[in-house]
C-alpha positions, 0 to 999 in steps of 0.5 A: 388173906381172904376178902372177909378178914381184909374187910374186918381189918379195914373196919378195925383200922377205921375204928382205931382212928376214931378211938385214939383221938378220943383216948388222947382227949380223955387223958387230958381231960380225965373227967371220967377214969372209967372211960379211960380204962374202957377206951384203953381196953377197946383199943388193945382188943382191936389191936390184937384182933388186927395182929391175928388177922394179919397172921392169917 
C-alpha cells in the first residue's frame, strides 16, 4: 500500500469514528428519517472504499 492510500485509509477511519456515534444517536432519536438514510449510505460507501484500499 502506498503512502497516498494509507493516508486515505486513515482519513476514512477517522470519519467512520465520528459517523458511527451520530448514526446511533440518529437511530435513538429518529427526528429526521432522511438523516438516518444519509448516514447509513455514507458509512457504507466509506467502508466499501476502505475495503478496496486494503485490497490494493
